[in-house]
N, CA, C and O atoms as a Tinker XYZ file with bonds, in Angstrom:
   280  protein
     1  N    -69.692000  122.362000   98.339000    73     2
     2  CA   -67.658000  122.168000   98.371000    64     1     3
     3  C    -67.504000  123.370000   97.534000    63     2     4     5
     4  O    -68.155000  123.785000   96.575000    81     3
     5  N    -66.065000  123.992000   98.392000    73     3     6
     6  CA   -65.588000  124.820000   97.301000    64     5     7
     7  C    -64.515000  124.044000   96.839000    63     6     8     9
     8  O    -63.984000  123.092000   97.410000    81     7
     9  N    -64.141000  124.731000   95.327000    73     7    10
    10  CA   -63.088000  124.174000   94.408000    64     9    11
    11  C    -61.894000  123.688000   96.002000    63    10    12    13
    12  O    -61.883000  122.528000   96.415000    81    11
    13  N    -61.348000  124.388000   96.414000    73    11    14
    14  CA   -60.249000  124.536000   97.218000    64    13    15
    15  C    -60.498000  123.108000   98.412000    63    14    16    17
    16  O    -59.596000  122.288000   98.586000    81    15
    17  N    -61.574000  123.034000   98.994000    73    15    18
    18  CA   -61.879000  122.267000   99.799000    64    17    19
    19  C    -61.843000  120.726000   99.235000    63    18    20    21
    20  O    -61.331000  119.849000   99.929000    81    19
    21  N    -62.341000  120.463000   98.098000    73    19    22
    22  CA   -63.010000  119.692000   97.162000    64    21    23
    23  C    -61.063000  119.231000   96.575000    63    22    24    25
    24  O    -60.770000  118.042000   96.704000    81    23
    25  N    -60.212000  119.959000   96.138000    73    23    26
    26  CA   -58.657000  119.438000   95.813000    64    25    27
    27  C    -58.168000  118.809000   97.673000    63    26    28    29
    28  O    -57.515000  117.812000   97.983000    81    27
    29  N    -58.569000  119.477000   98.237000    73    27    30
    30  CA   -57.856000  118.911000   99.688000    64    29    31
    31  C    -58.225000  117.960000   99.638000    63    30    32    33
    32  O    -57.509000  116.993000   99.377000    81    31
    33  N    -59.478000  117.885000   99.870000    73    31    34
    34  CA   -59.950000  116.138000  100.110000    64    33    35
    35  C    -59.595000  115.379000   99.295000    63    34    36    37
    36  O    -58.887000  114.466000   99.722000    81    35
    37  N    -59.889000  115.389000   97.851000    73    35    38
    38  CA   -59.663000  114.553000   96.752000    64    37    39
    39  C    -57.551000  114.200000   96.888000    63    38    40    41
    40  O    -57.183000  113.321000   96.109000    81    39
    41  N    -57.056000  114.475000   97.269000    73    39    42
    42  CA   -55.339000  115.068000   97.705000    64    41    43
    43  C    -54.887000  114.366000   98.739000    63    42    44    45
    44  O    -53.732000  113.939000   98.765000    81    43
    45  N    -56.085000  114.096000  100.074000    73    43    46
    46  CA   -56.148000  113.216000  101.193000    64    45    47
    47  C    -56.242000  111.542000  100.735000    63    46    48    49
    48  O    -55.622000  110.534000  101.073000    81    47
    49  N    -57.364000  111.830000   99.783000    73    47    50
    50  CA   -58.085000  110.548000   99.582000    64    49    51
    51  C    -56.850000  109.700000   98.866000    63    50    52    53
    52  O    -56.420000  108.589000   99.177000    81    51
    53  N    -56.476000  110.480000   97.940000    73    51    54
    54  CA   -55.280000  109.684000   97.364000    64    53    55
    55  C    -53.869000  109.483000   97.912000    63    54    56    57
    56  O    -53.226000  108.451000   97.724000    81    55
    57  N    -53.488000  110.399000   98.512000    73    55    58
    58  CA   -52.317000  109.786000   99.497000    64    57    59
    59  C    -52.796000  108.385000  100.500000    63    58    60    61
    60  O    -52.048000  107.407000  100.521000    81    59
    61  N    -54.054000  108.391000  101.287000    73    59    62
    62  CA   -54.475000  107.500000  101.659000    64    61    63
    63  C    -54.012000  106.131000  101.074000    63    62    64    65
    64  O    -53.159000  105.331000  101.460000    81    63
    65  N    -55.137000  106.134000   99.677000    73    63    66
    66  CA   -55.253000  104.941000   99.043000    64    65    67
    67  C    -53.502000  104.339000   98.986000    63    66    68    69
    68  O    -52.981000  103.225000   99.036000    81    67
    69  N    -53.066000  105.561000   98.873000    73    67    70
    70  CA   -51.854000  104.506000   97.981000    64    69    71
    71  C    -50.802000  104.129000   99.698000    63    70    72    73
    72  O    -50.133000  103.106000   99.845000    81    71
    73  N    -50.925000  105.137000  100.661000    73    71    74
    74  CA   -50.571000  104.636000  101.621000    64    73    75
    75  C    -50.914000  103.218000  102.288000    63    74    76    77
    76  O    -50.125000  102.510000  102.914000    81    75
    77  N    -52.163000  102.981000  102.036000    73    75    78
    78  CA   -52.682000  102.074000  102.336000    64    77    79
    79  C    -52.764000  100.521000  101.353000    63    78    80    81
    80  O    -53.080000   99.410000  101.778000    81    79
    81  N    -52.532000  100.743000  100.530000    73    79    82
    82  CA   -51.950000   99.825000   99.075000    64    81    83
    83  C    -50.524000   99.512000   99.464000    63    82    84    85
    84  O    -50.217000   98.319000   99.464000    81    83
    85  N    -49.576000  100.430000   99.807000    73    83    86
    86  CA   -48.178000  100.226000  100.137000    64    85    87
    87  C    -48.383000   99.122000  101.560000    63    86    88    89
    88  O    -47.548000   98.229000  101.701000    81    87
    89  N    -49.190000   99.218000  102.271000    73    87    90
    90  CA   -48.696000   99.002000  103.807000    64    89    91
    91  C    -49.386000   97.327000  103.629000    63    90    92    93
    92  O    -48.941000   96.397000  104.302000    81    91
    93  N    -50.299000   97.183000  102.819000    73    91    94
    94  CA   -50.374000   95.407000  101.982000    64    93    95
    95  C    -49.786000   94.544000  101.553000    63    94    96    97
    96  O    -50.142000   93.369000  101.641000    81    95
    97  N    -48.771000   94.940000  101.005000    73    95    98
    98  CA   -47.344000   94.487000  100.349000    64    97    99
    99  C    -46.335000   93.885000  101.123000    63    98   100   101
   100  O    -45.673000   92.938000  100.698000    81    99
   101  N    -46.107000   94.630000  102.788000    73    99   102
   102  CA   -45.685000   94.341000  103.845000    64   101   103
   103  C    -45.385000   92.456000  103.857000    63   102   104   105
   104  O    -46.287000   91.825000  103.305000    81   103
   105  N    -44.639000   91.915000  104.228000    73   103   106
   106  CA   -45.038000   90.921000  104.355000    64   105   107
   107  C    -43.598000   90.465000  104.721000    63   106   108   109
   108  O    -42.506000   90.864000  104.317000    81   107
   109  N    -44.145000   88.942000  106.136000    73   107   110
   110  CA   -42.397000   88.913000  106.214000    64   109   111
   111  C    -42.138000   89.367000  107.847000    63   110   112   113
   112  O    -42.888000   90.142000  108.439000    81   111
   113  N    -41.273000   88.912000  108.283000    73   111   114
   114  CA   -40.485000   89.740000  109.315000    64   113   115
   115  C    -39.228000   90.299000  109.085000    63   114   116   117
   116  O    -38.413000   89.740000  108.353000    81   115
   117  N    -38.993000   91.402000  109.674000    73   115   118
   118  CA   -37.899000   92.435000  109.074000    64   117   119
   119  C    -36.814000   91.954000  110.030000    63   118   120   121
   120  O    -37.127000   91.444000  111.106000    81   119
   121  N    -35.776000   92.079000  109.727000    73   119   122
   122  CA   -34.015000   92.131000  110.443000    64   121   123
   123  C    -34.446000   92.655000  111.776000    63   122   124   125
   124  O    -34.325000   92.012000  112.820000    81   123
   125  N    -35.077000   94.143000  111.666000    73   123   126
   126  CA   -35.137000   94.773000  112.906000    64   125   127
   127  C    -36.141000   93.825000  114.053000    63   126   128   129
   128  O    -35.942000   93.798000  115.268000    81   127
   129  N    -37.247000   93.077000  113.321000    73   127   130
   130  CA   -38.486000   92.722000  114.371000    64   129   131
   131  C    -37.336000   91.488000  114.521000    63   130   132   133
   132  O    -37.020000   91.583000  115.707000    81   131
   133  N    -36.784000   90.717000  114.117000    73   131   134
   134  CA   -36.106000   89.532000  114.814000    64   133   135
   135  C    -34.860000   89.748000  115.686000    63   134   136   137
   136  O    -34.382000   88.891000  116.429000    81   135
   137  N    -34.388000   90.998000  115.508000    73   135   138
   138  CA   -33.205000   91.536000  116.336000    64   137   139
   139  C    -34.009000   92.122000  117.386000    63   138   140   141
   140  O    -33.354000   92.202000  118.425000    81   139
   141  N    -34.877000   92.445000  117.466000    73   139   142
   142  CA   -35.926000   93.008000  118.805000    64   141   143
   143  C    -36.354000   91.259000  119.561000    63   142   144   145
   144  O    -36.379000   91.237000  120.791000    81   143
   145  N    -36.614000   90.121000  118.931000    73   143   146
   146  CA   -36.831000   88.699000  119.515000    64   145   147
   147  C    -35.488000   88.395000  119.968000    63   146   148   149
   148  O    -35.513000   87.864000  121.079000    81   147
   149  N    -34.553000   88.519000  119.584000    73   147   150
   150  CA   -33.617000   87.784000  119.800000    64   149   151
   151  C    -32.747000   88.751000  121.311000    63   150   152   153
   152  O    -31.962000   88.155000  122.049000    81   151
   153  N    -33.116000   90.334000  121.522000    73   151   154
   154  CA   -32.889000   90.772000  122.322000    64   153   155
   155  C    -33.505000   90.548000  123.569000    63   154   156   157
   156  O    -32.951000   90.885000  124.616000    81   155
   157  N    -35.094000   89.766000  123.523000    73   155   158
   158  CA   -35.687000   89.497000  124.499000    64   157   159
   159  C    -35.584000   88.118000  125.008000    63   158   160   161
   160  O    -35.886000   87.547000  126.056000    81   159
   161  N    -35.021000   87.775000  123.830000    73   159   162
   162  CA   -34.598000   85.735000  124.917000    64   161   163
   163  C    -33.710000   85.968000  125.302000    63   162   164   165
   164  O    -33.623000   85.624000  126.481000    81   163
   165  N    -32.536000   86.614000  124.767000    73   163   166
   166  CA   -31.011000   86.760000  125.700000    64   165   167
   167  C    -31.553000   87.478000  126.865000    63   166   168   169
   168  O    -31.035000   86.977000  127.863000    81   167
   169  N    -32.280000   88.329000  127.158000    73   167   170
   170  CA   -32.282000   89.193000  128.537000    64   169   171
   171  C    -33.259000   88.014000  129.022000    63   170   172   173
   172  O    -32.726000   87.687000  130.083000    81   171
   173  N    -34.011000   87.460000  128.911000    73   171   174
   174  CA   -34.391000   86.532000  129.506000    64   173   175
   175  C    -33.578000   85.259000  130.428000    63   174   176   177
   176  O    -33.597000   84.815000  131.576000    81   175
   177  N    -32.902000   85.013000  129.184000    73   175   178
   178  CA   -31.670000   84.010000  129.480000    64   177   179
   179  C    -30.618000   84.495000  130.099000    63   178   180   181
   180  O    -29.623000   83.785000  130.241000    81   179
   181  N    -30.657000   85.757000  130.561000    73   179   182
   182  CA   -29.451000   86.173000  131.443000    64   181   183
   183  C    -30.365000   86.418000  132.559000    63   182   184   185
   184  O    -29.718000   86.107000  133.560000    81   183
   185  N    -31.800000   86.906000  132.999000    73   183   186
   186  CA   -32.448000   87.012000  134.044000    64   185   187
   187  C    -31.940000   85.724000  134.377000    63   186   188   189
   188  O    -31.111000   85.640000  135.282000    81   187
   189  N    -32.395000   84.528000  133.658000    73   187   190
   190  CA   -32.773000   83.144000  134.587000    64   189   191
   191  C    -31.218000   82.982000  134.896000    63   190   192   193
   192  O    -30.831000   83.235000  136.037000    81   191
   193  N    -30.407000   82.613000  134.024000    73   191   194
   194  CA   -28.909000   81.868000  134.544000    64   193   195
   195  C    -28.640000   82.985000  135.465000    63   194   196   197
   196  O    -28.174000   82.414000  136.450000    81   195
   197  N    -28.671000   84.597000  135.785000    73   195   198
   198  CA   -28.046000   85.579000  136.399000    64   197   199
   199  C    -28.429000   85.038000  138.162000    63   198   200   201
   200  O    -27.470000   84.929000  138.926000    81   199
   201  N    -29.621000   84.783000  138.597000    73   199   202
   202  CA   -30.121000   84.627000  139.567000    64   201   203
   203  C    -30.655000   83.372000  140.004000    63   202   204   205
   204  O    -30.476000   82.360000  139.327000    81   203
   205  N    -31.370000   83.350000  141.204000    73   203   206
   206  CA   -31.429000   81.916000  141.651000    64   205   207
   207  C    -32.633000   81.330000  140.956000    63   206   208   209
   208  O    -32.681000   80.107000  141.090000    81   207
   209  N    -33.493000   81.784000  140.343000    73   207   210
   210  CA   -35.057000   81.594000  140.350000    64   209   211
   211  C    -34.419000   80.260000  139.047000    63   210   212   213
   212  O    -34.976000   79.168000  139.161000    81   211
   213  N    -33.525000   80.353000  138.111000    73   211   214
   214  CA   -32.679000   79.387000  137.552000    64   213   215
   215  C    -32.858000   78.217000  138.343000    63   214   216   217
   216  O    -33.768000   77.441000  138.052000    81   215
   217  N    -32.118000   77.997000  139.290000    73   215   218
   218  CA   -32.384000   77.003000  139.806000    64   217   219
   219  C    -33.307000   76.702000  140.648000    63   218   220   221
   220  O    -33.339000   75.584000  141.163000    81   219
   221  N    -34.199000   77.643000  140.921000    73   219   222
   222  CA   -35.181000   77.011000  141.359000    64   221   223
   223  C    -36.142000   76.462000  140.383000    63   222   224   225
   224  O    -36.817000   75.552000  140.863000    81   223
   225  N    -36.417000   76.771000  139.065000    73   223   226
   226  CA   -36.793000   76.506000  137.909000    64   225   227
   227  C    -36.420000   75.178000  137.470000    63   226   228   229
   228  O    -37.122000   74.381000  136.848000    81   227
   229  N    -35.295000   75.046000  137.846000    73   227   230
   230  CA   -34.380000   73.352000  137.193000    64   229   231
   231  C    -34.366000   72.793000  138.860000    63   230   232   233
   232  O    -33.316000   72.242000  139.191000    81   231
   233  N    -34.946000   72.849000  139.425000    73   231   234
   234  CA   -35.513000   71.984000  140.739000    64   233   235
   235  C    -36.334000   71.797000  140.949000    63   234   236   237
   236  O    -36.467000   70.853000  141.729000    81   235
   237  N    -37.873000   72.656000  140.358000    73   235   238
   238  CA   -38.656000   72.245000  140.490000    64   237   239
   239  C    -39.181000   70.977000  138.844000    63   238   240   241
   240  O    -40.175000   70.252000  138.827000    81   239
   241  N    -38.315000   71.091000  137.901000    73   239   242
   242  CA   -38.083000   70.626000  136.718000    64   241   243
   243  C    -37.873000   68.908000  137.204000    63   242   244   245
   244  O    -38.726000   68.024000  137.124000    81   243
   245  N    -36.938000   68.829000  137.544000    73   243   246
   246  CA   -36.241000   67.968000  137.815000    64   245   247
   247  C    -36.834000   67.197000  139.236000    63   246   248   249
   248  O    -36.567000   65.999000  139.334000    81   247
   249  N    -37.726000   67.917000  140.472000    73   247   250
   250  CA   -38.532000   66.886000  141.154000    64   249   251
   251  C    -39.542000   66.928000  140.347000    63   250   252   253
   252  O    -40.247000   66.108000  140.937000    81   251
   253  N    -40.333000   67.337000  139.203000    73   251   254
   254  CA   -41.286000   66.725000  138.854000    64   253   255
   255  C    -41.288000   65.538000  137.787000    63   254   256   257
   256  O    -42.216000   64.796000  137.465000    81   255
   257  N    -39.910000   65.586000  137.318000    73   255   258
   258  CA   -39.548000   64.524000  136.468000    64   257   259
   259  C    -39.184000   63.239000  137.403000    63   258   260   261
   260  O    -39.771000   62.174000  137.213000    81   259
   261  N    -38.487000   63.335000  138.118000    73   259   262
   262  CA   -38.079000   62.191000  139.515000    64   261   263
   263  C    -39.747000   61.506000  139.935000    63   262   264   265
   264  O    -39.830000   60.285000  140.075000    81   263
   265  N    -40.828000   62.260000  140.088000    73   263   266
   266  CA   -41.963000   61.891000  140.293000    64   265   267
   267  C    -42.797000   61.361000  139.634000    63   266   268   269
   268  O    -43.865000   60.884000  140.019000    81   267
   269  N    -42.269000   61.416000  138.345000    73   267   270
   270  CA   -42.925000   60.710000  137.015000    64   269   271
   271  C    -42.185000   59.542000  136.754000    63   270   272   273
   272  O    -42.800000   58.544000  136.378000    81   271
   273  N    -41.168000   59.512000  136.869000    73   271   274
   274  CA   -40.176000   58.072000  136.464000    64   273   275
   275  C    -40.419000   57.309000  137.532000    63   274   276   277
   276  O    -40.393000   56.110000  137.253000    81   275
   277  N    -40.683000   57.595000  138.836000    73   275   278
   278  CA   -41.031000   56.794000  139.795000    64   277   279
   279  C    -42.111000   55.220000  139.414000    63   278   280
   280  O    -42.439000   54.461000  140.326000    81   279
């Protein structure tokens, strides 16, 4: 292996090792991830309340509860 190739491979390995070591220190959720979850939940709630599917789900749950409590 030539010196130029050896230096390039060594440099790449050092960068890769530094990148993987830095990634393992990430723990927990970030604010962006929490915001993404909130946006998805809000979209689901709007979809359920804005359509008849919300009433359909409510009626199905109410019916099942009524049959269990008889």
